[in-house]
C-alpha positions in Angstrom: -4.4 1.1 44.8 -3.2 0.7 41.0 -5.1 3.2 37.9 -7.4 1.6 35.7 -6.2 2.0 32.8 -8.6 2.6 29.5 -8.5 1.8 26.3 -10.9 3.5 24.4 -12.6 2.0 21.1 -14.3 4.6 18.7 -16.5 2.6 16.0 -17.8 -0.7 17.7 -17.7 -2.3 14.5 -15.4 -5.6 13.7 -12.0 -4.4 13.1 -11.9 -1.7 16.3 -13.6 -5.6 18.5 -10.8 -7.1 17.2 -8.1 -5.2 18.3 -9.3 -4.4 21.7 -10.3 -8.5 22.5 -6.8 -8.4 21.8 -5.3 -5.5 24.2 -7.5 -5.4 26.7 -7.4 -8.1 29.3 -8.1 -6.5 33.0 -8.2 -3.6 31.5 -11.7 -1.5 30.4 -12.9 -0.7 27.5 -14.5 3.0 26.2 -16.5 1.8 23.0 -18.2 5.0 21.5 -20.0 4.6 18.5 -22.5 6.8 16.6 -24.7 5.0 17.2 -26.0 3.8 20.9 -27.6 0.5 19.4 -24.0 -0.7 17.3 -22.5 0.0 20.8 -24.5 -1.5 23.3 -24.6 -4.8 21.2 -20.9 -5.1 20.8 -21.4 -4.0 24.6 -23.1 -6.9 25.4 -20.5 -9.1 22.7 -17.3 -8.2 24.6 -18.8 -8.1 28.3 -20.2 -12.1 27.3 -17.0 -13.0 26.6 -14.9 -11.2 29.9 -13.7 -7.5 29.2 -15.3 -4.5 31.3 -17.1 -2.6 29.0 -18.6 0.8 28.7 -20.1 2.7 25.5 -20.9 5.9 24.6 -22.4 7.6 22.3 -20.1 9.9 20.0 -20.0 11.9 16.5 -16.1 12.3 15.3 -16.9 15.0 13.1 -18.2 18.2 16.3 -15.4 19.0 19.0 -17.3 18.8 21.3 -19.0 15.3 21.3 -15.8 14.5 20.9 -13.8 16.8 23.6 -16.7 14.6 25.8 -15.5 11.9 25.1 -12.7 12.0 26.4 -13.5 13.6 29.3 -15.5 10.4 30.0 -12.7 8.8 29.7 -10.3 10.1 32.0 -13.0 9.6 35.2 -12.8 6.3 34.4 -9.4 6.5 34.0 -5.8 6.8 32.7 -6.1 6.4 28.8 -3.6 3.7 27.9 -4.9 2.9 24.5 -7.2 4.8 21.5 -7.8 2.4 18.6 -9.6 4.6 15.7 -11.9 3.1 13.9 -14.6 5.1 12.8 -15.5 5.4 9.2 -17.5 6.0 6.8 -17.2 4.2 2.9 -17.7 5.7 0.0 -21.7 3.6 -1.2 -22.2 5.2 2.1 -21.6 9.4 2.5 -21.9 12.4 0.2 -17.9 13.3 -0.1 -19.1 16.4 2.0 -19.5 13.4 5.0 -16.4 12.1 4.1 -14.1 14.4 4.0 -15.6 15.9 7.9 -16.1 12.2 8.9 -13.2 9.7 8.4 -10.8 12.9 7.1 -11.4 15.7 9.7 -13.0 13.7 12.3 -10.0 11.4 12.8 -7.7 14.6 12.6 -9.8 16.1 15.6 -10.1 12.2 17.7 -5.9 12.6 17.4 -5.4 16.5 18.3 -8.4 15.3 21.2 -6.5 12.7 22.6 -3.3 13.0 22.3 -3.8 15.6 25.3 -4.4 12.5 27.2 -3.0 10.0 26.2 -1.2 8.1 29.1 2.6 7.5 28.9 3.4 4.3 27.3 0.1 4.3 25.8 -0.9 3.5 22.1 -2.8 4.3 19.6 -3.8 3.1 16.0 -6.2 4.7 13.3 -8.2 2.1 10.8 -7.0 4.3 7.1 -7.5 1.8 3.8 -5.3 1.1 0.8 -6.9 3.7 -0.9 -4.9 5.9 1.0 -2.1 4.5 -1.3 -3.4 5.3 -4.9 -3.6 8.7 -5.0 -0.2 9.8 -7.5 -1.1 13.1 -8.5 -0.9 14.7 -4.8 1.6 16.7 -4.2 4.6 16.9 -1.6 3.1 20.6 -0.6 -0.8 18.7 -0.4 0.5 15.7 1.8 2.5 18.1 4.2 -1.1 19.9 4.0 -3.0 17.3 5.2 -0.1 16.3 8.4 0.2 19.7 9.4 -2.9 21.8 8.6 -4.3 23.5 11.9 -7.9 20.7 12.8 -9.9 23.5 12.1 -8.5 24.9 8.7 -8.1 21.0 7.3 -11.6 21.7 5.5 -10.4 25.1 4.0 -7.4 23.6 2.6 -8.0 24.3 -2.0 -7.0 20.6 -3.0 -11.0 20.0 -1.0 -12.7 22.0 -3.0 -15.0 21.1 -5.5 -15.2 17.0 -5.3 -18.0 15.8 -6.6 -16.8 11.6 -6.5 -17.2 10.1 -2.9 -14.1 7.7 -3.8 -11.7 10.5 -4.6 -13.0 12.3 -1.2 -12.5 8.7 0.5 -8.7 8.0 -1.4 -7.3 12.2 0.2 -9.1 10.7 2.9 -7.7 8.1 4.1 -4.3 9.4 2.7 -4.8 12.4 5.3 -5.1 9.6 8.5 -1.8 7.8 7.2 -0.3 11.1 6.8 -2.3 12.7 10.3 -0.1 10.9 12.4 3.1 10.7 11.4 3.0 14.5 12.4 0.6 13.9 15.0 3.1 10.8 16.5 5.2 13.5 17.3 3.3 15.3 19.8 2.0 11.8 21.5 5.8 10.9 21.9 6.3 14.3 24.2 4.1 12.4 26.0 5.9 9.3 26.1 3.5 7.6 24.1 2.9 5.7 20.6 0.5 6.5 17.8 0.7 4.5 13.9 -1.9 3.1 11.0 -2.8 0.2 10.1 -4.3 0.9 6.3 -6.4 -2.9 5.4 -7.5 -3.4 1.8 -10.5 -5.6 1.5 -11.7 -6.2 5.7 -15.2 -8.5 4.9 -16.8 -5.9 7.4 -20.6 -4.8 7.2 -18.5 -1.6 5.9 -17.1 -4.1 2.7 -20.8 -5.7 2.6 -22.0 -2.5 1.2 -19.2 -1.6 -1.2 -19.3 -5.1 -2.3 -23.1 -4.9 -3.0 -22.9 -1.1 -4.3 -22.5 0.1 -7.8 -18.5 -0.6 -7.0 -19.5 -4.3 -6.0 -17.6 -5.5 -9.3 -13.9 -3.2 -8.8 -13.6 -4.7 -4.7 -14.4 -8.2 -6.8 -12.1 -7.6 -9.8 -9.3 -6.7 -7.0 -10.2 -10.0 -4.6 -9.9 -11.5 -7.9 -6.5 -9.9 -9.2 -4.4 -8.9 -6.0 -1.6 -11.3 -4.7 -3.4 -13.4 -1.8 -6.5 -14.2 -4.2 -9.2 -13.3 -1.6 -10.5 -10.8 1.4 -9.1 -10.9 4.8 -10.9 -10.8 8.1 -10.9 -8.6 10.5 -8.9 -10.9 13.3 -6.1 -10.4 11.1 -5.9 -6.8 11.1 -6.4 -7.6 15.1 -3.5 -9.1 15.0 -1.3 -6.8 13.6 -2.7 -4.1 16.0 -2.0 -5.8 19.2 1.7 -5.6 18.0 1.9 -2.4 17.2 -0.3 -0.7 20.6 1.3 -3.6 22.9 5.0 -3.9 24.3 6.5 -5.9 21.1 5.7 -2.6 19.7 7.9 -0.4 21.7 10.0 0.7 19.0 7.5 1.6 16.2 5.2 4.4 16.2 4.5 7.3 13.6 4.6 4.5 10.6 1.5 3.0 8.2 0.7 -0.3 7.8 -0.5 -1.5 4.4 -2.4 -4.6 5.0 -3.7 -6.2 2.1 -3.2 -9.1 0.4 -0.8 -7.6 -2.3 -4.5 -5.6 -4.4 -1.6 -2.0 -4.2 1.4 -4.1 -5.3 -0.5 -5.7 -8.3 -2.4 -2.1 -9.5 1.1 -1.0 -10.2 3.4 -3.2 -11.2 0.2 -6.6 -12.0 -2.3 -7.5 -13.6 -4.9 -4.1 -12.5 -1.8 -1.5 -13.1 -3.1 1.3 -15.4 -2.5 0.5 -19.2 
């Protein structure tokens, strides 16, 4: 009897769902979120669309919780895909929480699931365009974000005394893409692939929180001055995620894909460039 393939989706938001819908036909989705009610709502949507779904509660900032999720997943079948889309934004949390969830939590997920991913499997991490706007980090700091053991990550000197949530978010998302480059080597030894997508402003509940928050004017300015002239949609991220996790992306691993409608290009070379 053929073993069940498990697609683990961490973060029950619209981006994770969009990727899962494109790659999970005939497979079993394990949908995990910090809030059970979020997972339950997403479960109904996916089940009504014909997918087989189970749910779980996970706190990505807790090793015990993430490890328990890996055990749940392996009890259901072989983990063939991991979509890590959980996180908090600068308007939603303190710098300490952002670093704990977005930076440490992502590194923890990659380590724990890297121990269990099946041969031929693939993972994708949702980072952010924000990680591409940190010219002040040194090569040594980049290396530390990529390679520091998970349990020592939050002790890095560069992370001390960060008072700005946006700075914490930028460093976390830079760390996500760097960590993926490093972890892709280890995942590759199991015959699996791992990549990062760094979206720009994608209209999700998280983005709407930012648009209605203290940084809303800045977000609208980015959209106005972007090359695309609009925000993106979860389905557009889903299309790229499906490529990276499917057979057509078999030669792609350890890579970060910036998809922001050209905002970062304009930030460095256009109307948004520092004067």
